DSSP file (Angstrom, degrees, kcal/mol; ACC not computed):
  #  RESIDUE AA STRUCTURE BP1 BP2  ACC     N-H-->O    O-->H-N    N-H-->O    O-->H-N    TCO  KAPPA ALPHA  PHI   PSI    X-CA   Y-CA   Z-CA
    1    1 A X              0   0    0      0, 0.0     5,-0.0     0, 0.0     0, 0.0   0.000 360.0 360.0 360.0 137.2  -26.4 -119.0   -3.6
    2    2 A X     >  -     0   0    0      1,-0.1     4,-2.2     4,-0.0     5,-0.2  -0.234 360.0-110.2 -71.6 163.3  -29.9 -117.9   -2.4
    3    3 A X  H  > S+     0   0    0      1,-0.2     4,-2.4     2,-0.2     5,-0.2   0.912 118.5  51.5 -58.5 -45.1  -31.6 -114.8   -3.7
    4    4 A X  H  > S+     0   0    0      1,-0.2     4,-2.6     2,-0.2    -1,-0.2   0.908 109.9  48.9 -61.7 -43.6  -31.3 -113.1   -0.3
    5    5 A X  H  > S+     0   0    0      2,-0.2     4,-2.6     1,-0.2    -1,-0.2   0.888 110.8  51.2 -63.7 -38.6  -27.5 -113.8   -0.1
    6    6 A X  H  X S+     0   0    0     -4,-2.2     4,-2.5     2,-0.2    -2,-0.2   0.919 111.2  47.1 -63.8 -44.0  -27.1 -112.5   -3.6
    7    7 A X  H  X S+     0   0    0     -4,-2.4     4,-2.6     2,-0.2    -2,-0.2   0.918 113.5  48.4 -64.8 -43.7  -28.9 -109.3   -2.8
    8    8 A X  H  X S+     0   0    0     -4,-2.6     4,-2.5     2,-0.2    -2,-0.2   0.911 112.5  48.7 -63.6 -42.8  -26.9 -108.8    0.4
    9    9 A X  H  X S+     0   0    0     -4,-2.6     4,-2.4     2,-0.2    -2,-0.2   0.932 113.2  46.8 -62.1 -46.6  -23.6 -109.4   -1.4
   10   10 A X  H  X S+     0   0    0     -4,-2.5     4,-2.5     2,-0.2    -2,-0.2   0.905 112.1  50.8 -63.0 -42.1  -24.5 -107.0   -4.1
   11   11 A X  H  X S+     0   0    0     -4,-2.6     4,-2.2     2,-0.2    -1,-0.2   0.929 111.4  47.4 -61.4 -46.0  -25.6 -104.4   -1.6
   12   12 A X  H  X S+     0   0    0     -4,-2.5     4,-2.3     1,-0.2    -2,-0.2   0.903 111.9  51.1 -62.6 -41.3  -22.4 -104.7    0.4
   13   13 A X  H  X S+     0   0    0     -4,-2.4     4,-2.4     1,-0.2    -2,-0.2   0.925 110.8  47.7 -61.9 -45.6  -20.3 -104.5   -2.8
   14   14 A X  H  X S+     0   0    0     -4,-2.5     4,-2.4     2,-0.2    -1,-0.2   0.870 110.4  52.0 -65.9 -37.3  -22.1 -101.3   -4.0
   15   15 A X  H  X S+     0   0    0     -4,-2.2     4,-1.9     2,-0.2    -1,-0.2   0.943 111.5  46.6 -63.9 -46.8  -21.7  -99.7   -0.6
   16   16 A X  H  X S+     0   0    0     -4,-2.3     4,-1.7     1,-0.2    -2,-0.2   0.907 112.3  51.1 -60.9 -41.7  -18.0 -100.4   -0.6
   17   17 A X  H  X S+     0   0    0     -4,-2.4     4,-1.8     1,-0.2    -1,-0.2   0.899 107.3  52.9 -62.6 -41.7  -17.7  -99.1   -4.1
   18   18 A X  H  X S+     0   0    0     -4,-2.4     4,-1.4     1,-0.2    -1,-0.2   0.873 107.7  51.7 -64.6 -36.4  -19.5  -95.9   -3.2
   19   19 A X  H  X S+     0   0    0     -4,-1.9     4,-1.0     1,-0.2    -1,-0.2   0.871 108.7  50.4 -68.2 -35.8  -17.1  -95.2   -0.4
   20   20 A X  H  < S+     0   0    0     -4,-1.7    -1,-0.2     1,-0.2    -2,-0.2   0.853 110.5  48.8 -72.3 -32.1  -14.1  -95.6   -2.6
   21   21 A X  H  < S+     0   0    0     -4,-1.8    -1,-0.2     1,-0.2    -2,-0.2   0.778 110.9  51.2 -77.4 -24.0  -15.4  -93.2   -5.2
   22   22 A X  H  < S+     0   0    0     -4,-1.4    -1,-0.2    -5,-0.2    -2,-0.2   0.687  88.8 100.2 -82.3 -18.2  -16.2  -90.6   -2.6
   23   23 A X     <  -     0   0    0     -4,-1.0     2,-1.0    -5,-0.1    27,-0.0  -0.471  66.8-144.7 -73.5 136.4  -12.7  -90.8   -1.1
   24   24 A X        -     0   0    0     -2,-0.2    -1,-0.1     3,-0.0    -3,-0.1  -0.777  22.8-168.5-102.7  88.7  -10.4  -88.0   -2.1
   25   25 A X    >   -     0   0    0     -2,-1.0     3,-1.3     1,-0.1     4,-0.1  -0.342  32.5-115.6 -75.6 158.5   -7.0  -89.6   -2.3
   26   26 A X  G >  S+     0   0    0      1,-0.3     3,-1.8     2,-0.2     5,-0.1   0.746 107.8  74.2 -66.2 -23.4   -3.8  -87.6   -2.7
   27   27 A X  G 3  S+     0   0    0      1,-0.3    -1,-0.3     3,-0.1     4,-0.1   0.727  87.1  63.3 -64.2 -20.5   -3.2  -89.1   -6.1
   28   28 A X  G <  S+     0   0    0     -3,-1.3    68,-3.0     2,-0.1    69,-0.4   0.540  94.5  75.4 -79.3  -6.2   -6.0  -86.9   -7.6
   29   29 A X  E <  S-A   95   0A   0     -3,-1.8     2,-1.2    66,-0.3    66,-0.2  -0.865  84.9-120.3-115.7 142.7   -4.1  -83.7   -6.7
   30   30 A X  E >   -     0   0A   0     64,-2.8     3,-1.7    -2,-0.4    64,-0.4  -0.644  26.7-177.0 -83.8  95.7   -1.1  -82.2   -8.5
   31   31 A X  E 3  S+     0   0A   0     -2,-1.2    -1,-0.2     1,-0.3     3,-0.1   0.441  76.9  69.3 -76.8   1.5    1.5  -82.1   -5.8
   32   32 A X  E 3  S+     0   0A   0      1,-0.2     2,-0.7     2,-0.0    -1,-0.3   0.556  91.8  65.3 -88.9  -9.9    4.0  -80.4   -8.1
   33   33 A X  E <  S-     0   0A   0     -3,-1.7    61,-0.7    61,-0.1     2,-0.5  -0.806  73.9-168.4-115.6  88.4    1.8  -77.2   -8.0
   34   34 A X  E     -A   93   0A   0     -2,-0.7     2,-0.6    59,-0.1    59,-0.2  -0.648   5.4-159.9 -81.4 124.9    1.9  -75.9   -4.5
   35   35 A X  E     +A   92   0A   0     57,-3.3    57,-2.8    -2,-0.5     2,-0.5  -0.934  14.1 175.8-104.9 116.1   -0.7  -73.2   -3.8
   36   36 A X  E     +A   91   0A   0     -2,-0.6     2,-0.3    55,-0.2    55,-0.2  -0.953  21.8 136.6-125.5 108.8    0.3  -71.1   -0.7
   37   37 A X  E     -A   90   0A   0     53,-2.1    53,-2.9    -2,-0.5     2,-0.4  -0.979  49.3-118.8-153.6 158.8   -2.0  -68.2    0.0
   38   38 A X  E     +A   89   0A   0     -2,-0.3     2,-0.3    51,-0.2    51,-0.2  -0.825  44.5 146.6-100.8 143.1   -3.9  -66.2    2.6
   39   39 A X  E     -A   88   0A   0     49,-2.7    49,-2.8    -2,-0.4     2,-0.4  -0.914  43.5-105.7-158.7 179.4   -7.7  -66.1    2.4
   40   40 A X  E     -A   87   0A   0     -2,-0.3    16,-0.6    47,-0.2     2,-0.4  -0.968  36.9-112.3-120.5 139.0  -10.9  -65.9    4.4
   41   41 A X  E     -B   55   0A   0     45,-2.5    44,-3.3    -2,-0.4    14,-0.2  -0.567  28.9-178.4 -73.9 124.5  -13.3  -68.8    4.8
   42   42 A X  E    S+     0   0A   0     12,-3.0     2,-0.3    -2,-0.4    13,-0.2   0.746  71.9   3.4 -90.3 -29.5  -16.6  -68.2    3.0
   43   43 A X  E     -B   54   0A   0     11,-1.2    11,-2.4    40,-0.1     2,-0.4  -0.983  63.7-163.4-157.3 146.5  -18.2  -71.5    4.0
   44   44 A X  E     -B   53   0A   0     -2,-0.3     2,-0.5     9,-0.2     9,-0.2  -0.997   7.2-171.9-140.9 133.8  -17.2  -74.4    6.2
   45   45 A X  E     -B   52   0A   0      7,-3.0     7,-2.3    -2,-0.4     2,-1.1  -0.953   7.1-168.4-125.3 109.5  -18.6  -77.9    6.6
   46   46 A X        +     0   0    0     -2,-0.5     2,-0.3     5,-0.2     5,-0.1  -0.691  47.1 100.5-101.8  80.1  -17.1  -79.8    9.5
   47   47 A X        -     0   0    0     -2,-1.1     3,-0.2     3,-0.3     2,-0.1  -0.969  62.4 -50.0-154.1 164.8  -18.2  -83.4    8.9
   48   48 A X  S    S+     0   0    0     -2,-0.3    20,-0.1     1,-0.3    19,-0.0  -0.433 103.6  34.7 -77.9 155.5  -16.9  -86.7    7.5
   49   49 A X  S    S-     0   0    0     -2,-0.1     2,-0.3     2,-0.1    -1,-0.3  -0.955 132.8 -14.6 -80.7 -21.6  -15.5  -88.0    5.3
   50   50 A X        -     0   0    0     -3,-0.2    -3,-0.3    18,-0.2    18,-0.3  -0.999  63.6-118.6-140.6 143.6  -13.5  -84.8    5.0
   51   51 A X        -     0   0    0     16,-2.4    15,-3.4    -2,-0.3     2,-0.4  -0.575  39.3-168.0 -70.3 141.0  -13.9  -81.3    6.4
   52   52 A X  E     -BC  45  65A   0     -7,-2.3    -7,-3.0    -2,-0.2     2,-0.3  -0.981  13.6-170.4-135.8 151.8  -14.3  -78.8    3.6
   53   53 A X  E     -BC  44  64A   0     11,-2.1    11,-3.3    -2,-0.4     2,-0.5  -0.947  17.8-136.6-132.5 154.8  -14.1  -75.1    3.2
   54   54 A X  E     +BC  43  63A   0    -11,-2.4   -12,-3.0    -2,-0.3   -11,-1.2  -0.956  34.8 163.0-110.8 132.3  -15.0  -72.7    0.4
   55   55 A X  E     -BC  41  62A   0      7,-2.2     7,-3.2    -2,-0.5     2,-0.5  -0.902  39.4-105.4-140.4 166.4  -12.5  -69.8   -0.1
   56   56 A X  E     + C   0  61A   0    -16,-0.6     2,-0.4    -2,-0.3     5,-0.2  -0.856  35.9 172.3 -95.7 132.0  -11.5  -67.3   -2.8
   57   57 A X  E >  S- C   0  60A   0      3,-2.9     3,-1.4    -2,-0.5   -18,-0.1  -0.968  74.0  -9.3-139.4 123.8   -8.3  -67.9   -4.6
   58   58 A X  T 3  S-     0   0    0     -2,-0.4     3,-0.1     1,-0.3    -1,-0.1   0.901 129.4 -57.2  52.1  44.9   -7.3  -65.8   -7.6
   59   59 A X  T 3  S+     0   0    0      1,-0.2     2,-0.3     0, 0.0    -1,-0.3   0.576 119.3 103.5  67.1  12.7  -10.8  -64.1   -7.5
   60   60 A X  E <  S-C   57   0A   0     -3,-1.4    -3,-2.9     0, 0.0     2,-0.4  -0.911  75.9-111.6-122.1 152.0  -12.6  -67.5   -7.9
   61   61 A X  E     -C   56   0A   0     -2,-0.3     2,-0.4    -5,-0.2    -5,-0.2  -0.701  37.2-171.7 -83.4 130.1  -14.4  -69.7   -5.4
   62   62 A X  E     -C   55   0A   0     -7,-3.2    -7,-2.2    -2,-0.4     2,-0.5  -0.921  22.2-134.5-121.0 146.1  -12.6  -72.9   -4.6
   63   63 A X  E     -Cd  54 101A   0     37,-2.9    39,-2.5    -2,-0.4     2,-0.5  -0.894  24.3-161.6 -95.5 126.2  -13.6  -76.0   -2.6
   64   64 A X  E     -Cd  53 102A   0    -11,-3.3   -11,-2.1    -2,-0.5     2,-0.5  -0.946   6.5-149.1-115.2 120.1  -10.8  -77.0   -0.3
   65   65 A X  E     -Cd  52 103A   0     37,-2.7    39,-2.5    -2,-0.5   -13,-0.2  -0.766  20.4-179.6 -87.6 126.5  -10.8  -80.5    1.2
   66   66 A X        -     0   0    0    -15,-3.4     2,-0.1    -2,-0.5     3,-0.1  -0.052  37.8 -62.1-101.9-153.2   -9.1  -80.7    4.6
   67   67 A X        -     0   0    0      1,-0.2   -16,-2.4   -17,-0.1    -1,-0.3  -0.381  62.8 -79.5 -89.6 170.6   -8.6  -83.8    6.8
   68   68 A X     >  -     0   0    0    -18,-0.3     4,-2.2    48,-0.2     3,-0.4  -0.321  47.9-107.3 -63.1 156.5  -11.3  -86.1    8.3
   69   69 A X  H  > S+     0   0    0      1,-0.2     4,-2.8     2,-0.2     5,-0.3   0.870 117.8  56.5 -57.6 -39.8  -12.9  -84.6   11.5
   70   70 A X  H  > S+     0   0    0      1,-0.2     4,-2.2     2,-0.2    -1,-0.2   0.908 109.6  45.1 -61.5 -41.4  -11.1  -87.1   13.8
   71   71 A X  H  > S+     0   0    0     -3,-0.4     4,-1.4     2,-0.2    -1,-0.2   0.888 112.5  52.6 -68.4 -38.5   -7.7  -86.0   12.5
   72   72 A X  H  <>S+     0   0    0     -4,-2.2     5,-2.9     1,-0.2     3,-0.3   0.955 113.5  41.4 -62.3 -49.9   -8.6  -82.3   12.7
   73   73 A X  H ><5S+     0   0    0     -4,-2.8     3,-1.4     1,-0.2    -1,-0.2   0.877 110.2  57.9 -68.6 -36.0   -9.7  -82.6   16.4
   74   74 A X  H 3<5S+     0   0    0     -4,-2.2    -1,-0.2    -5,-0.3    -2,-0.2   0.826 109.7  46.0 -60.1 -29.9   -6.8  -84.8   17.3
   75   75 A X  T 3<5S-     0   0    0     -4,-1.4    -1,-0.3    -3,-0.3    -2,-0.2   0.356 124.9-103.4 -96.7   5.1   -4.5  -82.0   16.0
   76   76 A X  T < 5S+     0   0    0     -3,-1.4     2,-0.7     1,-0.2    -3,-0.2   0.611  78.8 129.8  90.3  12.8   -6.4  -79.3   17.9
   77   77 A X      < -     0   0    0     -5,-2.9    -1,-0.2    -6,-0.2    -2,-0.2  -0.872  35.5-174.5-106.7 106.2   -8.3  -77.8   15.0
   78   78 A X    >>  -     0   0    0     -2,-0.7     3,-0.8    -5,-0.1     4,-0.5  -0.455  39.2-106.9 -96.0 167.8  -12.1  -77.5   15.8
   79   79 A X  G >4 S+     0   0    0      1,-0.2     3,-1.0     2,-0.2    -1,-0.1   0.845 118.0  59.0 -60.9 -35.7  -15.0  -76.5   13.7
   80   80 A X  G >4 S+     0   0    0      1,-0.2     3,-0.8     2,-0.2    -1,-0.2   0.769  98.8  59.9 -65.6 -25.1  -15.2  -73.1   15.5
   81   81 A X  G <4 S+     0   0    0     -3,-0.8    -1,-0.2     1,-0.2    -2,-0.2   0.684 111.7  37.6 -77.7 -17.6  -11.7  -72.3   14.5
   82   82 A X  G << S+     0   0    0     -3,-1.0    -1,-0.2    -4,-0.5    -2,-0.2  -0.126  85.5 135.5-126.4  38.1  -12.5  -72.5   10.8
   83   83 A X    X   -     0   0    0     -3,-0.8     3,-2.0     1,-0.2   -42,-0.3  -0.284  68.8 -60.2 -80.3 170.9  -15.9  -71.0   10.6
   84   84 A X  T 3  S+     0   0    0      1,-0.3   -42,-0.2   -40,-0.1    -1,-0.2  -0.217 124.8  25.9 -52.5 132.9  -17.1  -68.4    8.0
   85   85 A X  T 3  S+     0   0    0    -44,-3.3     2,-0.3     1,-0.3    -1,-0.3   0.289  85.0 136.5  95.8  -8.9  -15.1  -65.2    8.2
   86   86 A X    <   -     0   0    0     -3,-2.0   -45,-2.5   -45,-0.2     2,-0.4  -0.547  52.0-132.6 -75.0 132.5  -11.9  -66.8    9.7
   87   87 A X  E     +A   40   0A   0     -2,-0.3    23,-0.6   -47,-0.2     2,-0.3  -0.727  37.7 166.4 -83.7 131.6   -8.6  -65.6    8.1
   88   88 A X  E     -AE  39 109A   0    -49,-2.8   -49,-2.7    -2,-0.4     2,-0.4  -0.913  35.9-134.2-138.8 163.4   -6.4  -68.5    7.2
   89   89 A X  E     -AE  38 108A   0     19,-1.7    19,-2.8    -2,-0.3     2,-0.4  -0.995  28.6-162.9-116.9 131.6   -3.3  -69.4    5.2
   90   90 A X  E     -AE  37 107A   0    -53,-2.9   -53,-2.1    -2,-0.4     2,-0.5  -0.908  18.6-164.9-116.8 141.7   -3.5  -72.5    3.2
   91   91 A X  E     +AE  36 106A   0     15,-2.2    14,-3.1    -2,-0.4    15,-1.6  -0.981  39.5 147.4-119.6 114.4   -0.9  -74.7    1.6
   92   92 A X  E     -AE  35 104A   0    -57,-2.8   -57,-3.3    -2,-0.5     2,-0.4  -0.856  44.1-124.5-145.7 171.4   -2.7  -76.9   -0.9
   93   93 A X  E     -AE  34 103A   0     10,-2.3    10,-2.4    -2,-0.3   -62,-0.1  -0.981  29.5-120.6-124.7 135.6   -2.6  -78.7   -4.2
   94   94 A X  E     - E   0 102A   0    -61,-0.7   -64,-2.8   -64,-0.4     8,-0.3  -0.412  34.4-101.7 -72.8 150.2   -5.1  -78.2   -7.1
   95   95 A X  E     -A   29   0A   0      6,-2.9   -66,-0.3     3,-0.4     6,-0.1  -0.430  26.8-128.7 -66.5 145.2   -7.1  -81.2   -8.4
   96   96 A X  S    S+     0   0    0    -68,-3.0    -1,-0.1     1,-0.1   -67,-0.1   0.817  98.4   6.6 -68.5 -30.8   -5.7  -82.6  -11.6
   97   97 A X  S    S+     0   0    0    -69,-0.4     2,-0.8     1,-0.1    -1,-0.1   0.636 108.6  85.0-126.5 -23.4   -9.0  -82.5  -13.4
   98   98 A X  S >  S-     0   0    0      3,-0.1     3,-1.2     2,-0.0    -3,-0.4  -0.755  70.5-139.9 -91.3 110.5  -11.6  -80.8  -11.3
   99   99 A X  T 3  S+     0   0    0     -2,-0.8     3,-0.1     1,-0.2    -3,-0.1  -0.437  85.1  21.6 -66.0 136.0  -11.5  -77.0  -11.8
  100  100 A X  T 3  S+     0   0    0      1,-0.2   -37,-2.9    -2,-0.1     2,-0.4   0.671  99.7 108.9  82.4  17.4  -12.0  -75.1   -8.5
  101  101 A X  E <   +d   63   0A   0     -3,-1.2    -6,-2.9   -39,-0.2     2,-0.3  -0.987  36.4 165.5-128.8 138.0  -11.0  -78.0   -6.2
  102  102 A X  E     -dE  64  94A   0    -39,-2.5   -37,-2.7    -2,-0.4     2,-0.5  -0.954  28.5-133.2-143.2 164.1   -7.9  -78.4   -4.0
  103  103 A X  E     -dE  65  93A   0    -10,-2.4   -10,-2.3    -2,-0.3     2,-0.3  -0.983  25.8-131.4-121.2 126.7   -6.6  -80.5   -1.1
  104  104 A X  E     - E   0  92A   0    -39,-2.5   -12,-0.3    -2,-0.5     3,-0.1  -0.616  19.1-174.1 -84.7 132.9   -4.9  -78.8    1.8
  105  105 A X  E    S-     0   0A   0    -14,-3.1    11,-2.7     1,-0.4    12,-0.7   0.816  77.9  -5.6 -84.5 -40.1   -1.6  -80.1    3.1
  106  106 A X  E     -FE 115  91A   0    -15,-1.6   -15,-2.2     9,-0.2     2,-0.4  -0.984  60.4-153.2-152.5 159.5   -1.6  -77.6    6.0
  107  107 A X  E     -FE 114  90A   0      7,-2.0     7,-2.4    -2,-0.3     2,-0.5  -0.997   8.1-149.0-136.9 140.9   -3.6  -74.7    7.3
  108  108 A X  E     -FE 113  89A   0    -19,-2.8   -19,-1.7    -2,-0.4     2,-0.4  -0.953  15.9-179.5-111.3 125.5   -2.5  -71.8    9.5
  109  109 A X  E >  S-FE 112  88A   0      3,-2.3     3,-2.1    -2,-0.5   -21,-0.1  -0.994  75.2 -11.4-126.6 124.5   -5.1  -70.3   11.9
  110  110 A X  T 3  S-     0   0    0    -23,-0.6    -1,-0.1    -2,-0.4     3,-0.1   0.862 130.1 -56.6  52.8  37.8   -4.1  -67.4   14.1
  111  111 A X  T 3  S+     0   0    0      1,-0.2     2,-0.4    -3,-0.0    -1,-0.3   0.387 111.7 122.7  79.0  -4.2   -0.5  -68.0   13.1
  112  112 A X  E <   -F  109   0A   0     -3,-2.1    -3,-2.3     2,-0.0     2,-0.4  -0.791  57.3-134.6 -95.6 132.4   -0.6  -71.6   14.3
  113  113 A X  E     -F  108   0A   0     -2,-0.4     2,-0.5    -5,-0.2    -5,-0.2  -0.684  17.0-169.6 -90.1 134.4    0.2  -74.4   11.8
  114  114 A X  E     -F  107   0A   0     -7,-2.4    -7,-2.0    -2,-0.4     2,-0.3  -0.978  14.2-145.5-124.0 116.6   -1.9  -77.5   11.6
  115  115 A X  E     -F  106   0A   0     -2,-0.5    -9,-0.2    -9,-0.2   -10,-0.1  -0.652  14.6-173.4 -79.4 134.5   -0.6  -80.4    9.4
  116  116 A X              0   0    0    -11,-2.7   -48,-0.2    -2,-0.3   -10,-0.2   0.598 360.0 360.0-108.9 -14.6   -3.5  -82.2    7.7
  117  117 A X              0   0    0    -12,-0.7    -1,-0.1   -50,-0.1   -11,-0.1   0.490 360.0 360.0 -82.8 360.0   -2.0  -85.3    6.1
């Protein structure tokens, strides 16, 4: 294999590897510990690979991973609906090893339920 082909193969492999390590699969979250609470969004980032919000839970700041932007918009949940200051109810699972991180199963905005999985 030529040097150029080797470099291209290695580059492609590393890119694929980086995407898999950035992905937040459900297996990383403890689905036996359901967190169901009302809060206010302190910060919101509406971009791929997952929308995320920062909220207070038990007097601590948590990062909450929501769904990818395409799934959010397909289900009617836009970035404007979850901006800073919005009151929400979250049903989420804490990360098994990362303190202060959770993954949301669903979010309620203005009393309307949005399934995220």
